[in-house]
C-alpha positions as CSV (number, residue, x, y, z in Angstrom):
1,M,0.0,0.0,0.0
2,T,1.4,3.4,-0.9
3,T,1.7,6.2,1.6
4,S,-1.1,8.1,-0.2
5,A,-3.4,5.1,0.1
6,S,-2.5,4.6,3.7
7,S,-3.2,8.2,4.5
8,S,-6.5,8.2,2.7
9,S,-7.7,5.0,4.4
10,F,-6.7,6.4,7.7
11,L,-8.7,9.6,7.1
12,S,-11.7,7.7,5.8
13,G,-12.1,5.9,9.1
14,T,-10.2,2.7,8.6
15,V,-6.9,1.9,10.0
16,S,-4.3,0.0,8.0
17,A,-2.6,-3.1,9.2
18,R,0.7,-1.3,8.7
19,S,-0.3,1.6,11.0
20,V,-1.4,-1.0,13.6
21,G,2.0,-2.8,13.2
22,V,3.9,0.5,13.6
23,G,1.8,1.4,16.6
24,A,2.6,-2.0,18.2
25,L,6.4,-1.5,17.5
26,W,6.5,2.0,18.9
27,G,4.4,0.9,21.8
28,A,6.8,-2.0,22.6
29,L,9.8,0.4,22.4
30,A,8.1,3.0,24.5
31,G,7.0,0.2,26.9
32,I,10.7,-0.8,27.4
33,V,11.7,2.8,28.3
34,A,8.6,3.3,30.5
35,S,9.4,0.1,32.3
36,L,12.8,1.6,33.2
37,V,11.1,4.7,34.6
38,M,8.9,2.5,36.7
39,A,11.9,0.4,37.8
40,M,13.8,3.5,38.9
41,Y,10.9,4.6,41.1
42,A,10.6,1.1,42.5
43,M,14.3,1.0,43.3
44,I,14.4,4.4,44.9
45,A,11.4,3.5,47.0
46,A,13.1,0.3,48.0
47,A,16.3,2.1,49.0
48,T,14.5,4.9,50.9
49,Y,11.2,4.6,52.6
50,Q,10.8,0.8,52.2
51,D,14.3,0.2,53.4
52,T,14.5,-3.2,51.5
53,G,17.5,-2.5,49.3
54,F,18.0,-0.6,46.1
55,F,18.3,-3.7,43.8
56,T,15.6,-5.8,45.6
57,P,12.9,-5.0,43.1
58,L,15.0,-6.5,40.3
59,Y,15.6,-9.6,42.5
60,H,11.9,-9.8,43.3
61,I,11.0,-9.9,39.6
62,A,13.7,-12.5,38.9
63,A,12.2,-14.7,41.6
64,T,9.5,-15.5,39.1
65,F,12.0,-17.8,37.4
66,I,14.9,-18.3,39.8
67,E,15.3,-18.9,43.5
68,P,14.6,-15.8,45.7
69,E,18.0,-16.0,47.4
70,A,19.2,-12.6,46.0
71,M,16.0,-10.9,47.0
72,M,16.2,-12.3,50.6
73,T,19.9,-11.4,50.9
74,S,19.3,-7.9,49.6
75,M,16.5,-7.4,52.1
76,M,18.6,-8.8,54.9
77,K,21.6,-6.6,54.1
78,A,19.3,-3.5,53.8
79,G,18.1,-4.3,57.3
80,E,21.7,-4.3,58.4
81,G,22.4,-1.0,56.8
82,S,23.8,-2.1,53.4
83,T,21.4,-0.7,50.9
84,F,23.2,-1.6,47.7
85,Y,23.8,-5.4,47.7
86,F,24.3,-6.4,44.1
87,S,24.2,-9.8,42.3
88,L,24.6,-9.5,38.5
89,G,22.8,-12.7,37.4
90,P,19.5,-12.1,39.3
91,A,19.6,-8.4,38.6
92,A,19.9,-9.1,34.8
93,V,17.1,-11.7,34.9
94,G,14.9,-9.2,36.8
95,A,15.7,-6.4,34.4
96,I,15.1,-8.5,31.3
97,V,11.8,-9.9,32.5
98,H,10.6,-6.4,33.6
99,M,11.5,-4.9,30.2
100,M,9.8,-7.7,28.3
101,V,6.6,-7.3,30.3
102,G,6.8,-3.6,29.8
103,A,7.3,-4.1,26.1
104,G,4.2,-6.4,26.0
105,Y,1.9,-4.0,27.8
106,G,3.4,-1.2,25.7
107,M,2.6,-3.0,22.5
108,M,-1.0,-3.5,23.5
109,F,-1.3,0.1,24.4
110,G,0.3,1.2,21.1
111,I,-2.3,-0.8,19.2
112,V,-5.1,0.7,21.2
113,A,-3.7,4.2,20.7
114,V,-3.7,3.7,16.9
115,L,-7.2,2.2,16.8
116,A,-8.6,4.9,19.0
117,R,-6.6,7.6,17.2
118,L,-5.2,9.0,20.5
119,R,-3.0,12.1,20.2
120,G,-1.4,14.6,22.6
121,V,-3.0,15.1,26.0
122,M,-5.5,12.3,25.3
123,L,-2.6,9.9,24.6
124,I,-0.9,10.8,27.9
125,G,-4.1,10.6,29.9
126,S,-5.0,7.3,28.3
127,G,-1.4,6.1,29.2
128,I,-2.0,6.9,32.8
129,I,-5.3,5.0,32.7
130,W,-3.5,2.1,31.0
131,G,-1.0,2.2,33.9
132,A,-3.9,1.7,36.3
133,I,-5.3,-1.1,34.2
134,V,-1.9,-2.8,34.1
135,F,-1.6,-2.4,37.9
136,A,-4.9,-4.3,38.3
137,L,-4.1,-6.9,35.7
138,S,-0.7,-7.5,37.2
139,A,-1.7,-7.5,40.9
140,W,-4.7,-9.8,40.6
141,I,-4.3,-11.8,37.5
142,G,-0.8,-11.7,35.9
143,L,1.4,-12.2,39.0
144,P,-0.7,-15.0,40.6
145,L,-0.8,-16.7,37.2
146,A,3.0,-16.3,36.7
147,A,3.5,-17.7,40.3
148,S,1.5,-20.8,39.4
149,L,3.0,-21.3,36.0
150,F,6.7,-20.7,36.8
151,G,6.8,-21.8,40.5
152,G,7.6,-18.3,41.9
153,G,5.3,-18.9,44.9
154,D,4.2,-16.3,47.4
155,P,6.9,-13.7,46.6
156,I,5.4,-13.4,43.1
157,R,1.8,-14.1,43.8
158,D,1.8,-11.5,46.6
159,M,4.2,-9.0,45.0
160,A,1.7,-6.1,45.0
161,S,1.0,-6.5,48.7
162,M,4.6,-7.1,49.6
163,V,5.7,-3.9,47.8
164,G,2.6,-2.1,49.2
165,Y,-0.4,-1.3,47.1
166,P,0.1,2.4,47.1
167,T,3.7,2.1,45.9
168,F,2.8,-0.6,43.4
169,L,0.0,1.7,42.0
170,V,2.3,4.7,41.7
171,E,4.9,2.6,39.9
172,H,2.3,1.6,37.3
173,L,0.9,5.1,36.9
174,L,4.4,6.3,36.2
175,Y,4.8,3.5,33.7
176,G,1.6,4.6,32.0
177,A,2.5,8.3,32.0
178,A,5.9,7.7,30.6
179,L,4.4,5.4,27.9
180,G,1.9,8.0,26.9
181,L,4.4,10.8,26.9
182,L,6.9,8.8,24.8
183,L,4.2,7.9,22.2
184,A,2.9,11.5,22.2
185,A,6.5,12.7,21.5
186,R,6.8,10.6,18.4
187,P,6.9,12.9,15.3
188,S,4.1,11.2,13.5
189,A,1.9,11.2,16.7
190,R,2.0,15.0,16.9
191,S,0.6,15.6,13.5
C-alpha cells in the first residue's frame, strides 16, 4: 500500500494493518523505556522509605524464574544498613523480565492508541489510565498466574501486597504516564 493510500484509508475511518503494526512496534519500544522509569521509582522507593535494598525490586521480579535468594539477601543486608547489595545474574534476569513485560503491555497500548486515534494530552491521559489497568491486571491476574506457571510462589503471587499497594500503583501510573508521553512525543503522533 502506498503512503497516499495509507493516509486516505486512515482519514476515511479505517486503520491500515501497517499503522497498527507501527503502533505496536512503537508501543513496545516506549514500553521498554517506560518500564525503566517504573523500575527506577521502585528501586528508589526500596532504597529509601521501604528500606528493603536498592536492587531488591529486580531480584523480586527475577524470583518468578529463579530462587529468591538474592531478594532475601538484599532485604537482609538492607536491614543491616547495606542498601546496595548487588548480584549480577539475578539483577539481569529481573531487568530483562521487567522490560519484556513492559514491552508487551506497551505493544498492547500502542495498538489501542492507533485504533482509538489517540493524540497529545488524550494519549498521555490514556497512558495513565492504561497504567492503572496494568496495575490491576498484574496484581490480581498476571502475578498470581505467573507464580503458578513458573513456580515463583508467594513472593510473586503477593508482590503487590509485599511492595505495598500504594507504591505498586504509583509505579504503574508512572509507567503509563511515561508510555503516553513517549508515544505522544513521536513525530508522527504529533501531526
